[in-house]
N, C-alpha and C positions, 0 to 999 in steps of 0.2 A: 735870286741872290743867294750867295753862299752863306752857310751858317757859321763859318769860321771867320775870324777877324783878319782883316787886311791891315797891315801897319805900313805906313809910309815914313821912312826915316830920312831926315835931311835938315836943311836950313830954310826957314820960311821965305827969305828974300831971294833964294836961288831960282832962276828962271826954269830950270829943269824940274825942280820940285813943284813949282807953280803949275807947270804943264800937267804933271801927274795928278795933282789935287783937283785941277779943273776937269780933267778927263774923267776922274772918278765921280766927282760931284755932278757933272752933266748927265751921267748915267744912273744917278741915284744910288751909287754904291757906297755903303758905309765903310769908313776906315778910321783908324786911329793915327794921329800924326805925332811923331816923336822928333822933337827939336834937339839936334846935336848940340847947339849952342847953350841951351838952357838945361837939358837933361843929360848931356854927355852921351857917349857911345856905350851901350850895354855890353860888357865883356862877353856874356854868354851868347848874345845875338851875333856879335862879331865872330865868335868861334863858328857858328853855323854858317855865316856868310863865307868865311874862308874855306870851310869844308865844301860848300856847294859850288862856289864860283872861283875861288882862288884869289890870291893877292894881286895878281896881274890885272884882273878885272876891277877890283875894288880901289886900288890906288890910282888916283887921277894924276897921271904924270904930265898932263897938258895944262893943268890948272895953275892959278896964281899961287896957291899955297905951296904946291910942289916946287915951283920955280923960285920961290923965295927961300927955300930951305938951303942950308949949307951943303956944298957939294959932297962933303964927307958923309953927311947924314943921308943924302940921296943914294950914294954908292953903297951904303950899308944896308939898304933894303934889297934883300936877295931871296927871301923866302917868306912863308906864312908867319913865322915867329918874329922876324925883324919888321915886317910890314904891320903886324898886329900892334907891336909896341909903338910904331909911328902913328897909326890911326887912333890909338887911344890917347896919345899925347896931342895930336893935331887932327881933330875930327874933320876939319875942312878939306883935308887931303882925300877924303873918301868920295868917290864918284857918286853923284846923286841923280835921282833919288834911289834909295834902296827900298824896294817894295817887297814885302814878305807876307805870304799866307801859308800857314802850316810850316812846311819845310821847303817851300818853293821860294827862291830868292831871285829877284829880277833887279839888275843894276842898270841905271840910265833910263833915258826916255825910250819906251818900247810898248806902244799901245797894243800891238798884236799880242804880246805876252801878257799884258795887263788884262786883256779880254779873257784869257784862259784862267787866270786866278780869280777873276771877279765873277765868273759865271758859269 
């Protein structure tokens, strides 16, 4: 087991977040869960995610939250800066889970990548 903390960011009732949490728990891997709904999106963490994976990966343009946004708001998301503002205002638009260890950022359900950060 790694000595650095793994943090899973997301929403507890999200199926993808549940998959990540179950995967980690089944392997006895300790992690910290950060709930977007209760704790918000940490701006400094979001900056790291944007630097590591980019807004195109982070913004879930297939999800319900995105589809419910005004078309003008959607069309205004064109770069890291505009996407960052949107994600801070509407955390549910972030693709989940975001799994972070040190400076490694994994977005979405990806057990192969989780195995690399966890062990």
